[in-house]
C-alpha positions as CSV (number, residue, x, y, z in Angstrom):
1,X,-34.2,-15.8,-59.9
2,X,-35.8,-16.2,-56.8
3,X,-39.7,-15.4,-57.0
4,X,-39.5,-13.8,-53.7
5,X,-38.0,-10.9,-55.5
6,X,-39.2,-11.1,-58.8
7,X,-41.3,-7.9,-58.2
8,X,-38.1,-5.8,-58.0
9,X,-37.3,-6.4,-61.5
10,X,-33.8,-6.6,-61.1
11,X,-30.9,-7.2,-63.7
12,X,-29.1,-9.3,-60.8
13,X,-30.2,-10.5,-57.5
14,X,-28.4,-7.6,-55.7
15,X,-28.6,-4.8,-53.5
16,X,-25.8,-2.2,-53.2
17,X,-25.5,-1.7,-49.6
18,X,-26.4,1.4,-47.5
19,X,-23.2,3.0,-46.4
20,X,-21.9,6.0,-44.6
21,X,-20.4,8.5,-46.8
22,X,-20.4,6.1,-50.0
23,X,-24.1,5.9,-50.7
24,X,-24.9,9.2,-52.3
25,X,-27.3,10.1,-54.9
26,X,-24.9,9.8,-58.0
27,X,-24.3,5.9,-56.7
28,X,-28.2,5.4,-56.2
29,X,-28.8,6.8,-59.9
30,X,-26.1,4.6,-61.3
31,X,-27.8,1.7,-59.4
32,X,-31.1,2.4,-60.8
33,X,-29.5,2.8,-64.4
34,X,-27.7,-0.5,-63.7
35,X,-30.7,-2.6,-62.8
36,X,-29.8,-3.0,-59.4
37,X,-31.2,-1.5,-56.0
38,X,-29.3,1.2,-54.3
39,X,-30.0,1.9,-50.8
40,X,-28.5,4.7,-48.5
41,X,-28.7,5.4,-45.0
42,X,-31.1,8.3,-44.0
43,X,-28.1,9.8,-41.9
44,X,-26.2,10.8,-45.3
45,X,-29.0,12.7,-46.6
46,X,-29.5,14.6,-43.1
47,X,-25.9,15.8,-43.3
48,X,-26.4,17.0,-46.9
49,X,-29.8,18.6,-48.1
50,X,-32.3,16.5,-46.3
51,X,-34.0,13.4,-46.6
52,X,-36.9,14.6,-48.6
53,X,-34.7,16.5,-51.0
54,X,-32.9,13.1,-51.6
55,X,-36.0,11.1,-52.1
56,X,-37.4,13.7,-54.4
57,X,-34.5,13.8,-56.6
58,X,-34.2,10.3,-56.9
59,X,-37.8,9.5,-57.7
60,X,-37.7,12.3,-60.4
61,X,-34.5,10.6,-61.8
62,X,-36.3,7.2,-61.6
63,X,-39.4,8.9,-63.4
64,X,-37.2,10.1,-66.3
65,X,-35.7,6.5,-66.7
66,X,-39.1,5.4,-67.3
67,X,-40.1,8.2,-69.8
68,X,-37.1,7.1,-71.7
69,X,-38.4,3.9,-72.0
70,X,-36.3,2.0,-69.2
71,X,-37.6,-0.1,-66.5
72,X,-35.2,0.9,-63.7
73,X,-35.6,-1.0,-60.4
74,X,-36.7,0.9,-57.2
75,X,-34.2,2.4,-54.6
76,X,-34.4,1.7,-50.8
77,X,-34.1,3.9,-47.6
78,X,-31.8,2.6,-44.6
79,X,-33.7,3.7,-41.4
80,X,-31.6,3.2,-37.9
81,X,-34.4,2.2,-35.2
82,X,-31.9,2.3,-32.3
83,X,-33.6,3.1,-29.2
84,X,-31.1,5.9,-28.8
85,X,-32.4,7.6,-31.8
86,X,-34.3,10.7,-31.0
87,X,-38.1,10.2,-31.4
88,X,-38.6,13.0,-33.4
89,X,-35.8,12.2,-36.2
90,X,-37.3,8.6,-36.7
91,X,-40.8,10.0,-37.2
92,X,-39.7,12.4,-39.6
93,X,-38.0,9.7,-41.5
94,X,-40.9,7.5,-41.9
95,X,-43.1,10.5,-42.5
96,X,-40.9,11.4,-45.5
97,X,-40.8,7.7,-47.0
98,X,-44.6,7.4,-46.4
99,X,-45.1,10.3,-48.3
100,X,-43.6,8.8,-51.4
101,X,-44.9,5.0,-50.8
102,X,-41.3,4.0,-51.0
103,X,-41.6,0.3,-51.6
104,X,-38.4,-0.9,-49.7
105,X,-37.5,0.0,-46.4
106,X,-34.1,-1.7,-44.9
107,X,-33.6,-1.1,-41.0
108,X,-30.7,-1.5,-38.3
109,X,-29.7,-1.7,-34.9
110,X,-32.8,-1.8,-33.1
111,X,-36.6,-3.3,-32.8
112,X,-38.0,-2.8,-36.2
113,X,-41.7,-3.3,-34.9
114,X,-43.2,-0.2,-35.1
115,X,-41.2,0.7,-38.6
116,X,-42.6,-2.5,-39.9
117,X,-46.4,-1.5,-38.5
118,X,-45.8,1.9,-40.3
119,X,-44.6,0.7,-43.6
120,X,-47.0,-2.3,-44.1
121,X,-49.4,0.5,-43.6
122,X,-48.3,2.2,-46.9
123,X,-47.8,-1.0,-48.8
124,X,-44.3,-1.2,-48.4
125,X,-41.9,-4.2,-47.2
126,X,-39.2,-4.0,-44.3
127,X,-35.6,-5.8,-44.5
128,X,-33.8,-5.7,-41.0
129,X,-30.3,-6.7,-40.8
130,X,-29.1,-9.4,-38.2
131,X,-25.9,-10.6,-37.3
132,X,-27.1,-13.7,-35.0
133,X,-30.0,-16.1,-35.3
134,X,-31.4,-14.5,-32.2
135,X,-31.3,-11.2,-34.1
136,X,-33.0,-12.8,-36.8
137,X,-35.5,-14.6,-34.8
138,X,-36.5,-11.5,-33.0
139,X,-37.0,-9.5,-36.2
140,X,-39.3,-12.4,-38.0
141,X,-41.6,-12.3,-34.7
142,X,-42.3,-8.9,-35.5
143,X,-43.2,-9.3,-38.9
144,X,-40.3,-8.3,-40.9
145,X,-40.7,-9.0,-44.9
146,X,-36.8,-9.8,-45.2
147,X,-33.6,-10.3,-43.2
148,X,-30.0,-8.9,-44.2
149,X,-27.9,-11.6,-42.7
150,X,-24.4,-9.6,-41.9
151,X,-22.0,-12.1,-42.1
152,X,-18.1,-12.4,-41.4
153,X,-16.4,-10.5,-43.8
154,X,-18.6,-7.6,-44.1
155,X,-17.4,-4.1,-44.1
156,X,-18.0,-1.7,-41.6
157,X,-20.0,-3.3,-39.0
158,X,-19.8,-7.0,-39.5
159,X,-21.1,-10.2,-38.2
160,X,-18.8,-13.0,-36.9
161,X,-20.7,-16.0,-38.7
162,X,-19.8,-18.1,-41.8
163,X,-22.6,-17.7,-44.4
164,X,-22.3,-21.5,-45.1
165,X,-23.9,-21.9,-41.6
166,X,-25.7,-18.6,-40.9
167,X,-28.3,-18.5,-43.9
168,X,-29.3,-22.2,-44.2
169,X,-29.9,-21.8,-40.3
170,X,-32.2,-19.1,-40.8
171,X,-33.8,-20.5,-43.7
172,X,-35.1,-23.1,-42.0
173,X,-37.6,-20.9,-40.0
174,X,-37.7,-17.9,-42.5
175,X,-39.7,-17.9,-45.7
176,X,-39.2,-14.6,-46.5
177,X,-36.5,-12.6,-48.7
178,X,-33.1,-13.2,-47.4
179,X,-29.8,-11.2,-48.3
180,X,-26.6,-12.3,-47.8
181,X,-23.8,-9.7,-46.9
182,X,-20.3,-9.8,-46.1
183,X,-17.5,-11.0,-48.3
184,X,-19.1,-11.1,-51.6
185,X,-17.8,-9.2,-54.7
186,X,-18.0,-11.5,-57.9
187,X,-21.0,-13.0,-59.8
188,X,-19.8,-16.4,-58.2
189,X,-20.5,-15.3,-55.0
190,X,-23.9,-14.0,-56.0
191,X,-24.6,-17.6,-57.5
192,X,-23.5,-19.2,-54.2
193,X,-25.5,-17.4,-52.1
194,X,-28.4,-18.4,-53.9
195,X,-27.4,-21.9,-53.7
196,X,-27.1,-21.4,-49.8
197,X,-30.7,-20.5,-49.6
198,X,-30.3,-16.5,-50.0
199,X,-32.5,-14.7,-52.6
200,X,-30.0,-11.8,-53.1
201,X,-26.8,-10.2,-52.1
202,X,-26.1,-7.0,-50.6
203,X,-22.9,-5.8,-51.8
204,X,-20.9,-3.0,-50.1
205,X,-17.0,-2.8,-50.5
206,X,-16.9,-3.3,-54.2
207,X,-19.4,-0.3,-54.7
208,X,-17.3,1.9,-52.4
209,X,-14.6,1.6,-55.0
210,X,-16.9,2.9,-57.9
211,X,-16.4,6.3,-59.9
212,X,-20.0,7.4,-58.4
213,X,-19.3,6.5,-54.5
214,X,-19.1,9.5,-52.5
215,X,-16.0,8.3,-50.5
216,X,-12.3,10.3,-51.1
217,X,-10.3,9.3,-54.1
218,X,-7.7,8.0,-51.3
219,X,-10.2,5.6,-50.0
220,X,-10.9,3.9,-53.3
221,X,-7.4,4.0,-54.4
222,X,-6.7,2.4,-50.8
223,X,-9.1,-0.3,-51.5
224,X,-8.0,-1.1,-55.0
225,X,-4.4,-1.7,-53.7
226,X,-5.0,-3.6,-50.5
227,X,-5.0,-7.3,-49.9
228,X,-7.1,-9.4,-47.5
229,X,-4.1,-9.2,-44.9
230,X,-4.8,-5.4,-44.7
231,X,-8.4,-6.0,-43.3
232,X,-8.5,-5.5,-39.6
233,X,-11.5,-6.8,-37.4
234,X,-11.7,-4.9,-34.3
235,X,-14.0,-3.5,-31.3
236,X,-11.6,-0.8,-30.2
237,X,-12.5,1.7,-32.8
238,X,-16.4,2.3,-32.6
239,X,-17.3,0.0,-29.5
240,X,-18.3,-2.6,-31.7
241,X,-16.9,-4.8,-34.2
242,X,-16.2,-3.2,-37.4
243,X,-13.6,-4.1,-40.2
244,X,-11.1,-1.4,-41.3
245,X,-8.4,-1.0,-43.5
246,X,-5.0,-1.2,-41.6
247,X,-2.9,1.4,-44.0
248,X,-6.0,3.6,-43.0
249,X,-5.5,3.1,-39.1
250,X,-1.5,3.3,-39.4
251,X,-1.9,6.7,-41.4
252,X,-3.8,8.1,-38.2
253,X,-1.2,6.7,-35.6
254,X,-3.1,3.5,-34.7
255,X,-1.3,0.3,-34.4
256,X,-3.6,-2.3,-35.9
257,X,-1.8,-5.2,-34.5
258,X,-1.4,-3.6,-31.1
259,X,-2.7,-5.5,-27.8
260,X,-5.3,-5.0,-25.6
261,X,-9.1,-3.9,-25.1
262,X,-9.1,-0.2,-24.6
263,X,-10.6,1.9,-26.8
264,X,-8.1,3.5,-29.5
265,X,-7.7,7.2,-29.1
266,X,-7.8,8.9,-32.2
267,X,-6.4,12.3,-33.0
268,X,-8.7,15.5,-32.5
269,X,-10.9,16.0,-35.6
270,X,-10.3,12.3,-36.8
271,X,-13.7,10.1,-37.1
272,X,-14.5,6.5,-37.9
273,X,-15.7,6.0,-41.7
274,X,-14.9,9.5,-42.5
275,X,-11.3,9.7,-42.0
276,X,-10.2,5.9,-40.8
277,X,-11.3,3.8,-43.7
278,X,-13.2,0.7,-43.8
279,X,-13.3,-2.1,-46.1
280,X,-14.6,-5.9,-45.7
281,X,-13.1,-9.2,-46.8
282,X,-13.8,-8.4,-50.4
283,X,-11.1,-5.7,-50.5
284,X,-8.9,-9.0,-51.8
285,X,-11.4,-9.1,-54.9
286,X,-11.2,-5.0,-55.9
287,X,-8.6,-4.3,-58.1
288,X,-9.7,-1.3,-59.8
289,X,-12.0,1.6,-59.5
290,X,-15.0,1.3,-62.1
291,X,-18.4,3.0,-63.0
292,X,-21.5,1.0,-61.3
293,X,-22.4,-0.1,-64.9
294,X,-18.9,-1.7,-65.4
295,X,-19.1,-3.5,-62.3
296,X,-22.5,-4.9,-62.7
297,X,-21.6,-5.9,-66.3
298,X,-18.7,-8.0,-65.0
299,X,-20.9,-9.5,-62.0
300,X,-23.5,-10.2,-64.5
301,X,-20.7,-12.0,-66.8
302,X,-19.5,-14.1,-63.7
303,X,-23.0,-14.7,-62.5
304,X,-24.6,-16.3,-65.9
305,X,-21.6,-18.2,-65.9
306,X,-21.6,-19.5,-62.3
307,X,-25.4,-20.5,-63.0
308,X,-24.6,-22.5,-66.2
309,X,-23.2,-25.2,-64.1
310,X,-25.4,-28.0,-63.3
311,X,-25.1,-29.4,-59.7
312,X,-25.9,-33.4,-60.0
313,X,-28.6,-34.3,-57.2
314,X,-27.2,-36.4,-54.4
315,X,-29.0,-39.5,-53.8
């Protein structure tokens, strides 16, 4: 495992992605118990009991695991730093994280410069997402500690770049933590990410279809039954490119094969993510609904087997 992430004490070089609706305390707790980093977006907590309540609950759980003799890794909080976000909301989220001196903050959708300054002040690190080399360069310029490179095949808001080019291109100018996100749902995929130059993987779709995930049962079952041909990349639903499940689009009267550039018109009360369900290319590798521990155990077996193969050096 990379020395850049040795401090996290992980069972696998893996983070469960921060996902709308799916990333709830039950999922994050299961990730800690299984030895990986769980991450949730602040808006999930805001729509429930609030960020402070979630953070305190997870810290209490982590402490209980330690008292029982365990060594659980930390969890991470994802903060959206879009310029469209109300300043008082961003200030509150940073304040809550500062109060608990959370060690890992992930960020997205804007300039993380001020967030980096604040998080570094309490001793934490910031991992910012990027879908292009230009975005990665801008994030590095303001001092981020890590980059989540969102590649083609990511569920939800996905990128368009191949990880085979994107990760090595960024590694040329960045010596910090690199997470590869997009299309990975196997231990072999995690090992391959390391060979490309990533330190760890950020995995989403596989964790949607877990017993602890917060999405409706129908979403989990649809992922388990779907194939790669059921994944649809479109800019017509939320205004930017994202991967959704064709059966879910069809269920709400949308033709996923329809032509044109106009935004899809959803029925009243129907919302993307909550009602129109997402999944990435790794949907093709999800065949069942498992507990997080069972997912990690399977990934671990695959990862260890993949790492056992030795690649001969090229003269």
